[in-house]
Structure formats: structure tokens, C-alpha cells
C-alpha positions in Angstrom: 60.3 18.8 25.7 58.0 19.2 28.7 56.0 16.2 27.7 59.2 14.1 27.4 60.5 15.2 30.8 57.2 14.4 32.4 57.1 11.0 30.9 60.6 10.2 32.2 59.6 11.3 35.7 56.5 9.1 35.6 58.7 6.2 34.4 61.2 6.6 37.1 58.5 6.8 39.7 56.9 3.7 38.4 60.1 1.7 38.5 60.8 2.9 42.1 57.3 1.8 43.2 57.8 -1.6 41.5 61.1 -2.2 43.3 59.7 -1.2 46.7 56.7 -3.5 46.2 58.9 -6.4 45.1 61.0 -6.0 48.3 57.9 -5.9 50.5 58.6 -2.3 51.6 57.5 1.2 50.7 59.2 4.0 48.9 59.2 6.1 52.0 62.6 6.5 53.8 63.4 3.8 56.3 64.0 5.1 59.8 66.1 3.0 62.3 66.2 3.1 66.1 69.3 2.2 68.0 69.1 -0.7 70.6 70.5 0.2 74.0 73.7 -1.7 74.7 73.7 -3.8 77.8 74.9 -2.0 80.9 78.4 -2.8 82.0 77.7 -1.8 85.6 78.6 -4.7 88.0 75.7 -6.5 89.6 75.0 -6.1 93.2 76.2 -9.6 93.9 79.6 -8.9 92.3 79.9 -5.6 94.2 79.1 -7.3 97.5 81.6 -10.0 96.8 84.4 -7.5 96.0 83.5 -5.6 99.2 83.7 -8.6 101.5 86.3 -11.1 100.2 89.9 -10.3 101.0 92.5 -13.0 101.4 92.9 -16.6 102.6 95.7 -17.8 104.9 97.0 -21.4 105.4 98.1 -22.3 108.9 101.7 -23.7 109.1 102.6 -26.7 111.3 105.3 -24.3 112.8 102.5 -22.8 114.9 102.1 -23.8 118.5 99.8 -23.3 121.5 101.2 -22.8 125.0 99.2 -23.5 128.2 100.2 -22.3 131.6 98.6 -23.4 134.9 99.7 -22.4 138.4 100.4 -25.5 140.5 101.8 -26.3 144.0 103.8 -29.5 144.0 104.5 -31.7 147.0 107.9 -30.9 148.6 108.2 -27.5 146.9 107.9 -24.4 149.0 106.5 -22.0 146.3 104.0 -22.5 143.5 105.1 -22.5 139.9 103.7 -22.6 136.4 103.1 -25.9 134.6 103.9 -25.1 131.0 102.6 -27.4 128.3 102.9 -26.9 124.5 100.9 -28.4 121.7 101.9 -28.5 118.1 100.5 -30.2 114.9 98.5 -27.2 113.8 96.4 -27.3 110.7 93.7 -25.2 109.0 93.1 -21.9 107.3 91.2 -18.7 107.7 89.7 -16.2 105.3 88.8 -12.8 106.8 86.3 -10.5 105.1 86.5 -6.8 104.8 83.7 -6.4 107.4 85.7 -8.3 110.0 83.8 -11.6 109.7 85.3 -14.8 108.4 84.5 -17.1 105.4 82.7 -20.4 106.2 85.2 -23.1 106.8 87.8 -20.9 108.6 89.2 -23.0 111.4 92.5 -23.6 113.3 93.2 -27.0 114.9 95.9 -28.2 117.3 96.8 -31.8 118.0 96.5 -32.1 121.8 98.0 -35.5 121.8 101.3 -33.6 121.3 101.0 -31.8 124.6 104.3 -31.9 126.5 106.0 -30.3 129.4 109.1 -30.9 131.5 107.4 -33.9 133.3 106.2 -36.9 131.5 103.9 -38.1 134.4 102.1 -34.7 134.3 101.7 -34.9 130.5 100.2 -38.4 130.7 97.8 -37.4 133.4 96.6 -34.2 131.6 96.2 -36.0 128.3 94.5 -39.2 129.5 92.4 -37.9 132.5 91.9 -34.2 132.0 91.7 -33.9 128.2 90.8 -37.5 127.3 92.7 -37.2 124.1 91.9 -40.6 122.8 88.3 -39.5 122.4 89.0 -35.8 121.7 92.4 -35.5 120.0 91.9 -32.0 118.6 91.4 -28.6 120.0 89.6 -26.4 117.4 89.2 -22.7 117.1 86.7 -21.2 114.6 87.2 -17.4 114.2 84.0 -15.3 113.9 85.0 -11.7 114.3 88.1 -9.4 114.2 87.9 -5.9 115.7 90.3 -3.0 115.5 92.0 -4.1 112.3 91.7 -2.6 108.8 91.1 -5.2 106.1 92.4 -6.2 103.6 95.6 -6.3 105.6 98.4 -4.1 104.5 101.2 -6.1 102.8 103.7 -5.2 105.6 103.8 -3.9 109.1 102.7 -4.7 112.6 99.1 -4.9 113.9 97.2 -5.2 117.2 93.6 -6.2 117.3 91.0 -8.4 119.1 89.9 -11.8 117.7 86.7 -13.5 118.8 85.7 -17.1 118.0 84.5 -20.4 119.2 86.9 -22.7 120.9 86.1 -26.4 121.3 88.1 -28.6 123.8 87.0 -32.1 124.9 83.8 -31.7 123.0 82.7 -28.5 124.7 82.5 -25.2 122.9 82.9 -21.7 124.4 83.1 -18.3 122.8 86.6 -16.8 123.6 88.5 -13.7 122.9 92.2 -13.2 122.1 94.4 -10.1 122.1 96.5 -10.4 119.1 99.9 -8.9 118.0 100.7 -9.7 114.4 103.3 -9.0 111.8 103.0 -9.4 108.0 105.9 -9.5 105.5 104.4 -10.2 102.1 103.0 -13.7 102.1 104.3 -14.5 105.6 102.2 -13.8 108.7 103.2 -14.4 112.3 101.0 -13.6 115.3 100.8 -14.1 119.1 97.2 -14.5 120.3 96.7 -14.3 124.1 93.4 -15.4 125.6 91.8 -12.5 127.4 90.2 -13.2 129.8 91.9 -16.5 130.8 89.9 -19.7 130.9 88.7 -22.0 133.7 88.6 -25.8 133.6 84.9 -25.8 133.9 84.5 -23.8 130.7 85.2 -27.0 128.8 83.7 -29.5 131.2 87.0 -30.3 132.9 88.1 -30.3 136.6 91.4 -29.0 137.8 94.0 -31.8 137.9 94.6 -33.5 141.3 97.5 -36.0 141.7 97.8 -37.5 145.2 101.3 -37.3 146.7 102.5 -35.2 143.8 100.3 -32.1 143.3 99.0 -30.2 146.3 96.8 -27.8 144.4 96.2 -26.3 140.9 94.8 -22.8 140.4 91.6 -22.9 138.4 92.9 -20.6 135.6 94.2 -21.6 132.2 96.4 -19.1 130.5 96.7 -19.7 126.8 98.9 -18.1 124.1 98.9 -19.2 120.5 102.0 -18.5 118.3 100.6 -18.6 114.8 102.5 -18.9 111.6 100.6 -18.7 108.3 101.2 -18.1 104.6 98.9 -16.2 102.2 98.8 -13.9 99.3 101.8 -11.6 98.6 99.7 -8.6 98.1 
């Protein structure tokens, strides 16, 4: 019996060795190693993008810019403000979480639309002072917002400071606005007041002078922009 059992064991071992050799392997147990799965941690680029990009806003043509200049007219005892308004706003702006703005952010006004209560004044300002045939647009490129948490809350009122580059009649100057804004979902309204005010020389202009009509004009331009924009709801 012992001889038969030994023979069977030898036969089984021989068959196992033959099968292993035929498969190109060995009779020893096969060990496997697990391959690490790719990490799902976001890349640095993706993290940076999420941290900086917030929301884009489209400027409505309901926006307007108001310019006030102190003048003394002939035949009038006291000086008064010449008030001119420009419309035709276009553009968009995309603030980042760090207070900077995406490339391409810009707000433009059509200065050919400037108008006041006197047509003669309007024509002189547009043709002589602003030279609107050559420079029909006033453009503001925002660069930095301060005192505002971004992304902007979906509703509420906000006050902050906005800095950017203003181009008028081909001349560019860095300017600052004090802003009071209100958001209601996808609707944004704001009044931005230039602080400090501007001078005509800032943009290569001289204070208007009209013989027999205007005695003097104060070299100070006070600007307020009433902005209307639409953006994301949340």
C-alpha cells in the first residue's frame, strides 16, 4: 500500500511540473503586487484657478457717466455746475478672489453721446475739448478692488475702492473710485465716484474757454459712474 501511495504522489507531482512548464511558469505560488491607483488630488493649476476665478459681469447700456465742471457764465452773477452725461456703455469685468481682474475686463462709454442743457456747450466740449471724431470712446480698465470680499455675496450692499486705468482722448491715467454697490441675484447696480477728482491736464486737455459766453472754468472734473450689470445668480 505504501508503494502505491508513493507512486501516486510521484505521478501527481510529475503532472503538476509538466503543466507548469507548459505554461511557462513554475510550480511555486504566484505572488501579486497591487499597482497604486492614480491620485485624485487636484493639480496645483486647478486649485489656483478655483481660488482666483469668481464671476463675470456684463455691462448694461442702462449705465451712464456724469461729468460736473464748475463754470462762470457771462451775465450770470454766481458760478454753477455744467453737468454732462454720457451713455452707450459696453464691456464686461471679471473680478478674481484676490481682488485683481481677468484680462479683457473693460468698461467703455460713447462720449459722442455727451449732452447737457446747452447744445452749444455740448458741441464745443465734444469737438474741441474731447475731439470725439478721433477719440469716440472713454475706456476704463479695472485692475484692483480693495475692501471687498470676493466672490460677492448674492445679495446686499457693499462699499469698496476700485482702481484702474482710464483712457480719454488717447491719454491714460490711473484713477481711483469710491464705490457703493448693491447686488440682488444676477443684478448689480453701483455708483462709482472718482476720488480724487481729475484735472483737464490729466488727459492732455485744457479747460474750455468760450469767448463772450464762458468767463472761466474751474480746472476740476468730478466724475460719477452709475453702473448697471448682469451676472451669475449665485
